[in-house]
KOLDREN-447819 format. One record per residue: residue number from 1; residue in one letter; z, y, x of N, C-alpha, C in turn. Coordinates in steps of 0.02 Angstrom, whole numbers. Layout:
BEGIN
SITE;NUM;a;Z;Y;X;Z;Y;X;Z;Y;X .
...
***
This chain:
BEGIN
SITE;1;x;-2873;-1945;-331;-2840;-1911;-280;-2893;-1874;-237 .
SITE;2;x;-2881;-1813;-217;-2931;-1779;-178;-2937;-1814;-108 .
SITE;3;x;-2992;-1814;-81;-3002;-1846;-14;-3036;-1788;30 .
SITE;4;x;-3044;-1810;98;-3074;-1767;141;-3038;-1767;210 .
SITE;5;x;-3061;-1723;251;-3028;-1713;316;-2955;-1681;306 .
SITE;6;x;-2909;-1702;354;-2845;-1671;351;-2852;-1594;358 .
SITE;7;x;-2806;-1559;330;-2810;-1490;340;-2779;-1465;402 .
SITE;8;x;-2744;-1504;439;-2712;-1479;496;-2708;-1538;549 .
SITE;9;x;-2762;-1570;571;-2759;-1624;617;-2729;-1608;683 .
SITE;10;x;-2720;-1546;704;-2694;-1531;768;-2621;-1531;768 .
SITE;11;x;-2590;-1534;711;-2517;-1531;708;-2494;-1606;704 .
SITE;12;x;-2449;-1634;744;-2422;-1696;747;-2354;-1700;719 .
SITE;13;x;-2348;-1749;666;-2285;-1759;632;-2256;-1689;608 .
SITE;14;x;-2189;-1684;610;-2158;-1621;580;-2114;-1594;634 .
SITE;15;x;-2133;-1600;696;-2084;-1580;750;-2121;-1510;782 .
SITE;16;x;-2074;-1472;804;-2102;-1408;837;-2129;-1428;904 .
SITE;17;x;-2186;-1399;923;-2219;-1409;984;-2204;-1355;1032 .
SITE;18;x;-2194;-1373;1099;-2177;-1321;1146;-2246;-1297;1172 .
SITE;19;x;-2244;-1227;1195;-2303;-1202;1221;-2296;-1191;1298 .
SITE;20;x;-2348;-1176;1334;-2347;-1168;1407;-2298;-1115;1430 .
SITE;21;x;-2286;-1068;1378;-2242;-1014;1399;-2166;-1032;1387 .
SITE;22;x;-2150;-1096;1365;-2083;-1112;1353;-2038;-1124;1409 .
SITE;23;x;-2064;-1126;1471;-2027;-1121;1531;-1978;-1182;1539 .
SITE;24;x;-1917;-1168;1530;-1861;-1217;1539;-1873;-1279;1497 .
SITE;25;x;-1899;-1268;1436;-1913;-1319;1390;-1967;-1374;1415 .
SITE;26;x;-2020;-1345;1452;-2069;-1383;1477;-2038;-1431;1532 .
SITE;27;x;-1991;-1401;1571;-1958;-1437;1628;-1918;-1502;1597 .
SITE;28;x;-1891;-1490;1540;-1850;-1544;1511;-1903;-1594;1483 .
SITE;29;x;-1952;-1572;1456;-2003;-1622;1423;-2037;-1664;1478 .
SITE;30;x;-2048;-1628;1539;-2085;-1661;1589;-2048;-1722;1614 .
SITE;31;x;-1980;-1721;1608;-1943;-1777;1633;-1934;-1828;1586 .
SITE;32;x;-1961;-1820;1524;-1954;-1874;1468;-2013;-1919;1477 .
SITE;33;x;-2007;-1977;1447;-2059;-2029;1454;-2121;-2004;1415 .
SITE;34;x;-2181;-2024;1432;-2242;-2008;1395;-2240;-2021;1326 .
SITE;35;x;-2256;-1976;1283;-2259;-1990;1214;-2305;-2043;1194 .
SITE;36;x;-2284;-2079;1136;-2330;-2133;1110;-2392;-2101;1082 .
SITE;37;x;-2445;-2141;1072;-2503;-2113;1039;-2489;-2086;970 .
SITE;38;x;-2517;-2027;958;-2500;-1995;895;-2551;-1999;843 .
SITE;39;x;-2533;-1980;781;-2585;-1986;727;-2620;-1915;720 .
SITE;40;x;-2673;-1916;694;-2714;-1853;674;-2683;-1819;610 .
SITE;41;x;-2641;-1855;578;-2609;-1826;521;-2537;-1795;533 .
SITE;42;x;-2518;-1751;493;-2454;-1722;500;-2402;-1771;465 .
SITE;43;x;-2345;-1783;501;-2293;-1820;469;-2307;-1897;477 .
SITE;44;x;-2357;-1920;516;-2375;-1990;521;-2364;-2010;592 .
SITE;45;x;-2329;-2072;596;-2322;-2104;666;-2343;-2173;668 .
SITE;46;x;-2374;-2197;723;-2398;-2263;728;-2334;-2308;737 .
SITE;47;x;-2342;-2373;716;-2289;-2422;720;-2310;-2476;766 .
SITE;48;x;-2269;-2509;801;-2288;-2559;849;-2329;-2617;814 .
SITE;49;x;-2311;-2630;755;-2348;-2687;719;-2417;-2673;692 .
SITE;50;x;-2441;-2615;710;-2503;-2595;679;-2507;-2551;617 .
SITE;51;x;-2448;-2547;586;-2443;-2509;528;-2430;-2436;540 .
SITE;52;x;-2417;-2395;491;-2408;-2326;500;-2346;-2297;461 .
SITE;53;x;-2303;-2262;499;-2247;-2233;466;-2254;-2161;446 .
SITE;54;x;-2214;-2143;392;-2216;-2073;373;-2140;-2044;374 .
SITE;55;x;-2138;-1979;392;-2071;-1952;399;-2080;-1879;385 .
SITE;56;x;-2019;-1847;372;-2021;-1776;358;-1950;-1752;382 .
SITE;57;x;-1948;-1693;403;-1879;-1668;432;-1851;-1614;373 .
SITE;58;x;-1788;-1628;367;-1751;-1585;322;-1690;-1558;352 .
SITE;59;x;-1683;-1495;367;-1623;-1467;398;-1612;-1503;465 .
SITE;60;x;-1669;-1514;505;-1660;-1541;573;-1648;-1613;576 .
SITE;61;x;-1645;-1646;518;-1634;-1714;513;-1700;-1751;490 .
SITE;62;x;-1714;-1814;517;-1771;-1846;501;-1758;-1885;433 .
SITE;63;x;-1809;-1885;394;-1800;-1920;330;-1858;-1974;330 .
SITE;64;x;-1844;-2038;338;-1896;-2086;343;-1924;-2104;271 .
SITE;65;x;-1992;-2104;264;-2024;-2111;202;-2057;-2182;191 .
SITE;66;x;-2050;-2220;242;-2073;-2291;237;-2133;-2304;281 .
SITE;67;x;-2152;-2366;279;-2213;-2390;320;-2271;-2410;278 .
SITE;68;x;-2327;-2399;298;-2389;-2409;255;-2443;-2442;296 .
SITE;69;x;-2495;-2476;257;-2539;-2520;287;-2593;-2477;324 .
SITE;70;x;-2607;-2417;306;-2656;-2379;340;-2632;-2302;349 .
SITE;71;x;-2666;-2269;392;-2642;-2199;411;-2648;-2153;350 .
SITE;72;x;-2700;-2162;313;-2714;-2113;255;-2657;-2122;207 .
SITE;73;x;-2634;-2182;188;-2584;-2189;146;-2516;-2160;163 .
SITE;74;x;-2507;-2166;229;-2443;-2132;261;-2447;-2055;254 .
SITE;75;x;-2513;-2030;265;-2520;-1955;260;-2512;-1930;191 .
SITE;76;x;-2533;-1973;139;-2522;-1951;67;-2451;-1954;52 .
SITE;77;x;-2411;-2004;74;-2343;-2008;69;-2307;-1942;92 .
SITE;78;x;-2327;-1925;153;-2300;-1865;186;-2311;-1807;137 .
SITE;79;x;-2369;-1797;110;-2394;-1743;65;-2347;-1741;8 .
SITE;80;x;-2334;-1800;-24;-2289;-1800;-81;-2224;-1774;-64 .
SITE;81;x;-2193;-1798;-14;-2125;-1775;6;-2126;-1699;25 .
SITE;82;x;-2176;-1680;59;-2183;-1606;75;-2185;-1565;17 .
SITE;83;x;-2219;-1580;-32;-2225;-1540;-93;-2156;-1540;-131 .
SITE;84;x;-2118;-1599;-129;-2056;-1599;-161;-2002;-1558;-121 .
SITE;85;x;-2005;-1569;-55;-1956;-1533;-8;-1964;-1459;-1 .
SITE;86;x;-2030;-1438;-3;-2049;-1371;17;-2086;-1331;-33 .
SITE;87;x;-2104;-1360;-85;-2136;-1331;-144;-2216;-1326;-129 .
SITE;88;x;-2248;-1295;-181;-2322;-1300;-185;-2355;-1269;-132 .
SITE;89;x;-2316;-1225;-86;-2343;-1194;-31;-2344;-1237;33 .
SITE;90;x;-2318;-1296;29;-2305;-1333;88;-2375;-1350;119 .
SITE;91;x;-2370;-1356;185;-2433;-1374;226;-2442;-1448;220 .
SITE;92;x;-2496;-1474;195;-2511;-1545;180;-2571;-1569;220 .
SITE;93;x;-2580;-1632;219;-2643;-1658;250;-2702;-1655;209 .
SITE;94;x;-2697;-1663;142;-2750;-1659;97;-2739;-1604;46 .
SITE;95;x;-2793;-1584;18;-2798;-1534;-31;-2772;-1558;-99 .
SITE;96;x;-2738;-1518;-137;-2716;-1547;-204;-2777;-1551;-250 .
SITE;97;x;-2773;-1592;-304;-2713;-1635;-325;-2704;-1697;-280 .
SITE;98;x;-2640;-1716;-275;-2623;-1781;-240;-2624;-1838;-292 .
SITE;99;x;-2635;-1830;-352;-2628;-1881;-403;-2658;-1948;-384 .
SITE;100;x;-2630;-1998;-405;-2656;-2067;-388;-2721;-2081;-408 .
SITE;101;x;-2753;-2129;-377;-2816;-2152;-389;-2829;-2165;-466 .
SITE;102;x;-2882;-2136;-490;-2900;-2150;-559;-2863;-2112;-610 .
SITE;103;x;-2817;-2069;-590;-2779;-2028;-639;-2809;-1966;-649 .
SITE;104;x;-2826;-1943;-707;-2856;-1884;-721;-2801;-1829;-739 .
SITE;105;x;-2777;-1796;-688;-2719;-1756;-698;-2733;-1693;-654 .
SITE;106;x;-2698;-1637;-667;-2706;-1576;-628;-2646;-1575;-580 .
SITE;107;x;-2654;-1537;-522;-2597;-1527;-477;-2534;-1500;-511 .
SITE;108;x;-2544;-1461;-562;-2486;-1436;-599;-2441;-1488;-630 .
SITE;109;x;-2476;-1547;-659;-2441;-1599;-687;-2397;-1638;-636 .
SITE;110;x;-2430;-1648;-577;-2396;-1687;-524;-2339;-1649;-496 .
SITE;111;x;-2350;-1580;-492;-2296;-1541;-467;-2234;-1536;-516 .
SITE;112;x;-2253;-1540;-583;-2195;-1546;-631;-2161;-1611;-624 .
SITE;113;x;-2199;-1668;-613;-2169;-1727;-608;-2121;-1729;-545 .
SITE;114;x;-2140;-1701;-490;-2107;-1696;-427;-2042;-1653;-441 .
SITE;115;x;-2052;-1598;-471;-1988;-1552;-486;-1939;-1586;-527 .
SITE;116;x;-1960;-1631;-571;-1916;-1660;-621;-1877;-1720;-592 .
SITE;117;x;-1888;-1735;-530;-1850;-1790;-492;-1820;-1760;-430 .
SITE;118;x;-1764;-1790;-414;-1730;-1766;-350;-1763;-1785;-290 .
SITE;119;x;-1748;-1757;-234;-1778;-1779;-174;-1765;-1849;-156 .
SITE;120;x;-1707;-1870;-171;-1685;-1941;-152;-1732;-1992;-197 .
SITE;121;x;-1743;-1973;-262;-1777;-2013;-303;-1847;-2020;-276 .
SITE;122;x;-1879;-1960;-259;-1947;-1963;-233;-1954;-2006;-170 .
SITE;123;x;-1907;-1992;-118;-1904;-2035;-63;-1896;-2108;-78 .
SITE;124;x;-1857;-2126;-124;-1847;-2197;-144;-1914;-2226;-172 .
SITE;125;x;-1949;-2188;-215;-2016;-2210;-239;-2065;-2222;-181 .
SITE;126;x;-2065;-2178;-132;-2111;-2184;-82;-2098;-2242;-36 .
SITE;127;x;-2036;-2257;-18;-2016;-2311;22;-2027;-2377;-15 .
SITE;128;x;-2021;-2381;-81;-2035;-2442;-118;-2105;-2448;-143 .
SITE;129;x;-2139;-2398;-130;-2213;-2399;-149;-2224;-2395;-225 .
SITE;130;x;-2176;-2366;-264;-2183;-2363;-334;-2202;-2293;-362 .
SITE;131;x;-2211;-2246;-311;-2231;-2180;-334;-2290;-2176;-379 .
SITE;132;x;-2344;-2215;-357;-2402;-2207;-399;-2395;-2236;-470 .
SITE;133;x;-2358;-2292;-476;-2342;-2317;-544;-2300;-2271;-590 .
SITE;134;x;-2251;-2240;-558;-2210;-2197;-595;-2245;-2128;-616 .
SITE;135;x;-2285;-2105;-572;-2322;-2049;-580;-2376;-2063;-641 .
SITE;136;x;-2407;-2116;-639;-2452;-2137;-695;-2417;-2138;-762 .
SITE;137;x;-2362;-2166;-762;-2325;-2168;-827;-2305;-2097;-851 .
SITE;138;x;-2279;-2059;-803;-2264;-1987;-824;-2328;-1949;-846 .
SITE;139;x;-2383;-1958;-812;-2441;-1919;-833;-2470;-1949;-897 .
SITE;140;x;-2464;-2011;-908;-2493;-2041;-974;-2451;-2019;-1037 .
SITE;141;x;-2385;-2006;-1024;-2347;-1974;-1079;-2350;-1899;-1087 .
SITE;142;x;-2383;-1871;-1036;-2384;-1796;-1038;-2327;-1756;-1019 .
SITE;143;x;-2283;-1783;-984;-2220;-1750;-956;-2209;-1765;-885 .
SITE;144;x;-2172;-1719;-855;-2156;-1727;-785;-2115;-1795;-776 .
SITE;145;x;-2060;-1800;-813;-2020;-1862;-816;-2041;-1903;-874 .
SITE;146;x;-2058;-1963;-867;-2075;-2008;-918;-2028;-2007;-973 .
SITE;147;x;-2050;-2004;-1034;-2005;-2007;-1093;-1991;-2081;-1109 .
SITE;148;x;-1933;-2099;-1129;-1917;-2164;-1143;-1956;-2195;-1199 .
SITE;149;x;-1974;-2260;-1193;-2005;-2291;-1252;-1958;-2298;-1309 .
SITE;150;x;-1975;-2280;-1365;-1929;-2283;-1426;-1907;-2353;-1437 .
SITE;151;x;-1849;-2356;-1469;-1814;-2422;-1487;-1856;-2470;-1526 .
SITE;152;x;-1900;-2437;-1575;-1941;-2477;-1618;-1997;-2510;-1581 .
SITE;153;x;-2015;-2487;-1522;-2070;-2515;-1484;-2044;-2566;-1434 .
SITE;154;x;-1982;-2581;-1436;-1951;-2630;-1392;-1927;-2691;-1430 .
SITE;155;x;-1938;-2751;-1397;-1921;-2813;-1426;-1859;-2841;-1385 .
SITE;156;x;-1801;-2850;-1418;-1740;-2869;-1382;-1754;-2945;-1354 .
SITE;157;x;-1730;-2955;-1294;-1733;-3019;-1261;-1666;-3050;-1254 .
SITE;158;x;-1623;-3024;-1216;-1556;-3049;-1206;-1510;-2998;-1176 .
SITE;159;x;-1450;-3017;-1173;-1401;-2969;-1136;-1351;-3007;-1096 .
SITE;160;x;-1322;-2974;-1052;-1268;-3009;-1012;-1211;-2962;-993 .
SITE;161;x;-1150;-2988;-1002;-1092;-2947;-974;-1087;-2955;-905 .
SITE;162;x;-1088;-2900;-862;-1088;-2908;-792;-1017;-2929;-766 .
SITE;163;x;-1020;-2970;-717;-956;-2998;-685;-940;-2953;-629 .
SITE;164;x;-881;-2960;-598;-859;-2918;-534;-909;-2934;-481 .
SITE;165;x;-929;-2994;-471;-982;-3007;-423;-1047;-2973;-431 .
SITE;166;x;-1067;-2966;-495;-1130;-2932;-515;-1133;-2859;-494 .
SITE;167;x;-1071;-2827;-496;-1067;-2759;-481;-1033;-2745;-410 .
SITE;168;x;-1024;-2798;-371;-993;-2796;-313;-1040;-2782;-251 .
SITE;169;x;-1019;-2803;-195;-1054;-2791;-132;-1111;-2836;-121 .
SITE;170;x;-1121;-2889;-161;-1170;-2935;-150;-1242;-2912;-172 .
SITE;171;x;-1245;-2855;-206;-1309;-2829;-223;-1357;-2874;-259 .
SITE;172;x;-1333;-2903;-311;-1368;-2951;-350;-1342;-2959;-418 .
SITE;173;x;-1387;-2970;-465;-1369;-2988;-535;-1397;-3057;-547 .
SITE;174;x;-1347;-3099;-566;-1367;-3170;-582;-1395;-3171;-660 .
SITE;175;x;-1453;-3190;-666;-1489;-3195;-730;-1473;-3261;-759 .
SITE;176;x;-1447;-3271;-817;-1435;-3332;-850;-1504;-3377;-845 .
SITE;177;x;-1498;-3437;-831;-1550;-3480;-816;-1598;-3484;-875 .
SITE;178;x;-1568;-3495;-937;-1609;-3508;-998;-1649;-3444;-1014 .
SITE;179;x;-1621;-3385;-1000;-1655;-3326;-1012;-1711;-3312;-959 .
SITE;180;x;-1690;-3323;-898;-1740;-3311;-842;-1803;-3349;-851 .
SITE;181;x;-1795;-3418;-867;-1850;-3462;-871;-1891;-3451;-940 .
SITE;182;x;-1859;-3419;-988;-1896;-3402;-1047;-1936;-3338;-1048 .
SITE;183;x;-1902;-3284;-1019;-1925;-3218;-1025;-1959;-3187;-966 .
SITE;184;x;-1939;-3213;-907;-1963;-3181;-848;-2022;-3223;-814 .
SITE;185;x;-2065;-3195;-771;-2118;-3233;-741;-2089;-3293;-702 .
SITE;186;x;-2127;-3345;-695;-2106;-3403;-661;-2103;-3394;-587 .
SITE;187;x;-2049;-3408;-555;-2045;-3403;-483;-2065;-3467;-448 .
SITE;188;x;-2128;-3483;-453;-2149;-3541;-423;-2157;-3535;-348 .
SITE;189;x;-2163;-3586;-307;-2175;-3577;-234;-2230;-3535;-217 .
SITE;190;x;-2284;-3539;-254;-2343;-3494;-242;-2330;-3424;-253 .
SITE;191;x;-2295;-3411;-308;-2275;-3341;-322;-2220;-3312;-277 .
SITE;192;x;-2176;-3348;-257;-2122;-3323;-212;-2139;-3320;-141 .
SITE;193;x;-2191;-3360;-119;-2211;-3366;-53;-2169;-3405;-9 .
SITE;194;x;-2186;-3421;52;-2149;-3462;95;-2086;-3433;122 .
SITE;195;x;-2087;-3366;115;-2022;-3329;146;-1974;-3324;92 .
SITE;196;x;-1987;-3343;24;-1936;-3342;-29;-1913;-3274;-47 .
SITE;197;x;-1959;-3224;-38;-1939;-3155;-59;-1948;-3142;-132 .
SITE;198;x;-1979;-3180;-167;-1982;-3177;-237;-2035;-3125;-263 .
SITE;199;x;-2024;-3098;-324;-2074;-3057;-359;-2041;-2988;-365 .
SITE;200;x;-2082;-2936;-367;-2055;-2868;-379;-2073;-2853;-457 .
SITE;201;x;-2024;-2842;-493;-2029;-2831;-565;-2010;-2758;-581 .
SITE;202;x;-2048;-2721;-622;-2033;-2656;-643;-1997;-2656;-714 .
SITE;203;x;-1945;-2619;-717;-1908;-2614;-784;-1903;-2539;-798 .
SITE;204;x;-1915;-2519;-860;-1896;-2449;-880;-1831;-2450;-914 .
SITE;205;x;-1795;-2399;-894;-1728;-2394;-924;-1730;-2348;-990 .
SITE;206;x;-1673;-2339;-1017;-1667;-2300;-1082;-1684;-2226;-1078 .
SITE;207;x;-1689;-2203;-1012;-1709;-2131;-1002;-1782;-2125;-986 .
SITE;208;x;-1822;-2180;-977;-1883;-2178;-961;-1898;-2182;-887 .
SITE;209;x;-1851;-2195;-849;-1855;-2205;-773;-1872;-2280;-757 .
SITE;210;x;-1913;-2284;-711;-1938;-2352;-690;-1896;-2371;-632 .
SITE;211;x;-1868;-2435;-636;-1832;-2471;-581;-1874;-2528;-561 .
SITE;212;x;-1872;-2544;-494;-1908;-2602;-463;-1855;-2642;-433 .
SITE;213;x;-1851;-2704;-460;-1803;-2756;-428;-1838;-2815;-404 .
SITE;214;x;-1812;-2846;-355;-1837;-2903;-326;-1809;-2963;-368 .
SITE;215;x;-1853;-3004;-397;-1829;-3065;-434;-1846;-3127;-398 .
SITE;216;x;-1791;-3164;-389;-1797;-3227;-348;-1762;-3287;-375 .
SITE;217;x;-1774;-3343;-352;-1737;-3404;-365;-1706;-3430;-302 .
SITE;218;x;-1639;-3437;-301;-1604;-3460;-242;-1590;-3533;-247 .
SITE;219;x;-1621;-3569;-207;-1614;-3644;-206;-1539;-3660;-188 .
SITE;220;x;-1509;-3622;-147;-1446;-3644;-126;-1394;-3642;-182 .
SITE;221;x;-1400;-3597;-231;-1351;-3591;-285;-1388;-3608;-351 .
SITE;222;x;-1452;-3623;-344;-1492;-3644;-400;-1486;-3590;-455 .
SITE;223;x;-1493;-3525;-437;-1483;-3469;-485;-1544;-3419;-479 .
SITE;224;x;-1554;-3386;-536;-1607;-3332;-540;-1568;-3270;-527 .
SITE;225;x;-1595;-3225;-485;-1561;-3162;-469;-1612;-3101;-464 .
SITE;226;x;-1582;-3042;-476;-1614;-2979;-469;-1579;-2950;-411 .
SITE;227;x;-1616;-2935;-352;-1582;-2915;-293;-1599;-2841;-272 .
SITE;228;x;-1650;-2835;-227;-1665;-2771;-201;-1675;-2716;-256 .
SITE;229;x;-1634;-2661;-253;-1637;-2606;-298;-1579;-2610;-349 .
SITE;230;x;-1551;-2671;-352;-1496;-2682;-404;-1436;-2636;-388 .
SITE;231;x;-1415;-2632;-328;-1350;-2592;-313;-1361;-2520;-329 .
SITE;232;x;-1426;-2494;-319;-1434;-2425;-338;-1429;-2412;-415 .
SITE;233;x;-1453;-2465;-451;-1443;-2458;-525;-1370;-2463;-549 .
SITE;234;x;-1332;-2498;-512;-1258;-2508;-530;-1228;-2440;-511 .
SITE;235;x;-1244;-2408;-455;-1213;-2344;-435;-1231;-2294;-486 .
SITE;236;x;-1295;-2286;-499;-1319;-2226;-543;-1290;-2234;-608 .
SITE;237;x;-1289;-2295;-637;-1267;-2306;-708;-1189;-2308;-717 .
SITE;238;x;-1157;-2319;-657;-1080;-2324;-654;-1059;-2389;-687 .
SITE;239;x;-1095;-2442;-675;-1074;-2504;-706;-1010;-2535;-676 .
SITE;240;x;-971;-2562;-714;-908;-2596;-694;-910;-2667;-732 .
SITE;241;x;-867;-2708;-705;-863;-2777;-737;-843;-2769;-813 .
SITE;242;x;-875;-2805;-850;-865;-2804;-923;-918;-2765;-961 .
SITE;243;x;-954;-2715;-925;-1011;-2682;-955;-1067;-2732;-967 .
SITE;244;x;-1112;-2712;-1011;-1166;-2760;-1033;-1235;-2730;-1011 .
SITE;245;x;-1276;-2772;-979;-1348;-2751;-978;-1390;-2785;-1027 .
SITE;246;x;-1437;-2752;-1049;-1480;-2779;-1099;-1550;-2777;-1079 .
SITE;247;x;-1591;-2830;-1093;-1659;-2835;-1071;-1706;-2839;-1133 .
SITE;248;x;-1763;-2806;-1133;-1809;-2810;-1188;-1880;-2805;-1158 .
SITE;249;x;-1928;-2812;-1199;-1994;-2805;-1181;-2034;-2765;-1234 .
SITE;250;x;-2097;-2739;-1216;-2133;-2703;-1260;-2154;-2743;-1319 .
SITE;251;x;-2146;-2717;-1380;-2166;-2751;-1440;-2243;-2751;-1449 .
SITE;252;x;-2279;-2706;-1411;-2349;-2702;-1424;-2379;-2700;-1354 .
SITE;253;x;-2424;-2753;-1344;-2460;-2754;-1279;-2534;-2749;-1294 .
SITE;254;x;-2563;-2696;-1269;-2635;-2674;-1281;-2677;-2686;-1224 .
SITE;255;x;-2741;-2702;-1236;-2790;-2709;-1176;-2771;-2761;-1131 .
SITE;256;x;-2730;-2809;-1146;-2712;-2870;-1107;-2681;-2839;-1040 .
SITE;257;x;-2642;-2786;-1047;-2606;-2763;-990;-2546;-2801;-977 .
SITE;258;x;-2515;-2796;-916;-2458;-2829;-898;-2398;-2810;-950 .
SITE;259;x;-2363;-2857;-966;-2301;-2847;-1014;-2253;-2801;-986 .
SITE;260;x;-2235;-2747;-1024;-2179;-2698;-999;-2114;-2730;-1015 .
SITE;261;x;-2072;-2722;-960;-2002;-2747;-972;-1960;-2687;-970 .
SITE;262;x;-1902;-2691;-1003;-1850;-2637;-1009;-1783;-2665;-991 .
SITE;263;x;-1744;-2618;-963;-1671;-2631;-950;-1627;-2572;-971 .
SITE;264;x;-1575;-2587;-1005;-1526;-2537;-1023;-1453;-2562;-1015 .
SITE;265;x;-1405;-2524;-1031;-1337;-2547;-1025;-1296;-2516;-1077 .
SITE;266;x;-1236;-2550;-1090;-1184;-2533;-1131;-1119;-2533;-1099 .
SITE;267;x;-1079;-2483;-1100;-1014;-2480;-1067;-964;-2516;-1107 .
SITE;268;x;-918;-2548;-1078;-863;-2586;-1107;-824;-2540;-1157 .
SITE;269;x;-806;-2567;-1212;-772;-2526;-1261;-706;-2506;-1236 .
SITE;270;x;-687;-2444;-1243;-622;-2422;-1213;-565;-2452;-1245 .
SITE;271;x;-571;-2475;-1309;-517;-2508;-1347;-504;-2574;-1315 .
SITE;272;x;-567;-2606;-1297;-554;-2673;-1264;-523;-2666;-1199 .
SITE;273;x;-536;-2614;-1161;-501;-2605;-1096;-424;-2594;-1106 .
SITE;274;x;-408;-2557;-1160;-337;-2538;-1170;-299;-2605;-1188 .
SITE;275;x;-335;-2645;-1232;-308;-2710;-1251;-298;-2759;-1194 .
SITE;276;x;-348;-2761;-1144;-340;-2804;-1087;-285;-2778;-1046 .
SITE;277;x;-279;-2713;-1036;-227;-2682;-993;-156;-2703;-1022 .
SITE;278;x;-151;-2698;-1089;-86;-2721;-1121;-70;-2793;-1109 .
SITE;279;x;-123;-2834;-1117;-116;-2900;-1109;-91;-2922;-1041 .
SITE;280;x;-122;-2888;-989;-104;-2900;-921;-32;-2877;-905 .
SITE;281;x;-16;-2823;-933;48;-2798;-919;105;-2839;-951 .
SITE;282;x;93;-2862;-1009;142;-2901;-1048;142;-2971;-1026 .
SITE;283;x;84;-2993;-996;77;-3063;-977;58;-3113;-1033 .
SITE;284;x;52;-3086;-1093;34;-3131;-1145;6;-3081;-1206 .
SITE;285;x;-31;-3112;-1253;-56;-3073;-1305;-4;-3071;-1361 .
SITE;286;x;14;-3009;-1382;67;-3003;-1433;37;-3018;-1504 .
SITE;287;x;66;-3068;-1534;51;-3087;-1600;112;-3091;-1644 .
SITE;288;x;114;-3045;-1698;174;-3037;-1736;165;-3063;-1804 .
SITE;289;x;222;-3089;-1831;218;-3115;-1900;286;-3088;-1931 .
SITE;290;x;279;-3044;-1977;337;-3013;-2011;378;-2975;-1961 .
SITE;291;x;341;-2942;-1911;377;-2897;-1862;408;-2936;-1805 .
SITE;292;x;396;-3006;-1808;420;-3047;-1751;364;-3069;-1704 .
SITE;293;x;379;-3063;-1641;324;-3082;-1594;326;-3159;-1587 .
SITE;294;x;267;-3189;-1613;272;-3261;-1611;223;-3285;-1559 .
SITE;295;x;188;-3237;-1519;145;-3257;-1464;178;-3254;-1397 .
SITE;296;x;238;-3228;-1389;266;-3224;-1322;316;-3272;-1302 .
SITE;297;x;355;-3257;-1258;402;-3305;-1233;469;-3297;-1266 .
SITE;298;x;480;-3247;-1307;544;-3240;-1342;562;-3298;-1388 .
SITE;299;x;502;-3321;-1425;518;-3378;-1475;540;-3440;-1437 .
SITE;300;x;508;-3447;-1380;521;-3514;-1344;595;-3516;-1327 .
SITE;301;x;628;-3464;-1313;701;-3464;-1290;745;-3457;-1347 .
SITE;302;x;720;-3443;-1409;766;-3434;-1462;772;-3496;-1509 .
SITE;303;x;732;-3545;-1496;742;-3600;-1542;805;-3643;-1524 .
SITE;304;x;839;-3669;-1573;901;-3700;-1557;904;-3770;-1583 .
***
């Protein structure tokens, strides 16, 4: 990533500044509380806890891009959003390319990556701090949007039919204990931390998109769960109770790199849905022998 002094240190955030000639506007501003200390970077605001926030304005509405440990990281997050929201001519803090540390890529490649993702997707990556990881994967495969890993390079682990609570308002998927303990990283006390927030795991879906879920062990219910990020996956994939989510891992791990995990889904068979509906409507499963329903209540009342 290119480094250096910001290109516009005199501009604070993404707000319009009033001038001495603004007259009435100055009168209004003079009655307002003194502004908090500002950042030397555009789109960056200090936070009370010592961290730095990044924001951008879209159609006069603020879009929050997340909080970051240092001012420079927040400035780069703003630059990424500015390029996605306003194009390659956007005013940024740093010169292009913005590519992540250690990535040998041109600004054209990163712009292609940005263009191939919606504004909401880019904002979500920035907030979750996954932008660098997803950009690396996209650049490594030579495309703006990462191409999916082929089926032959994936090793099936397990699958689960989601329940109504898995796709409901609880924002969590319960992972069967035997599979969680066998295939996912151990959620020991040291790994989860004293706050019990768990681990962040990356999963690539069938379209090559990377999802980040929080993986935790809940002592209260003695269950392993995927939480943060799960509800968005449910919404985007349109999951309903009865659909199946499948988990797999990379069949080839080179250079002792971290094992790649995959997630995909299969929708419930429409014939199964129709059969269930018919069963619920009739109140019983129809079983016929020589044209006579022997599975329902008619036989019960006809014996003499």
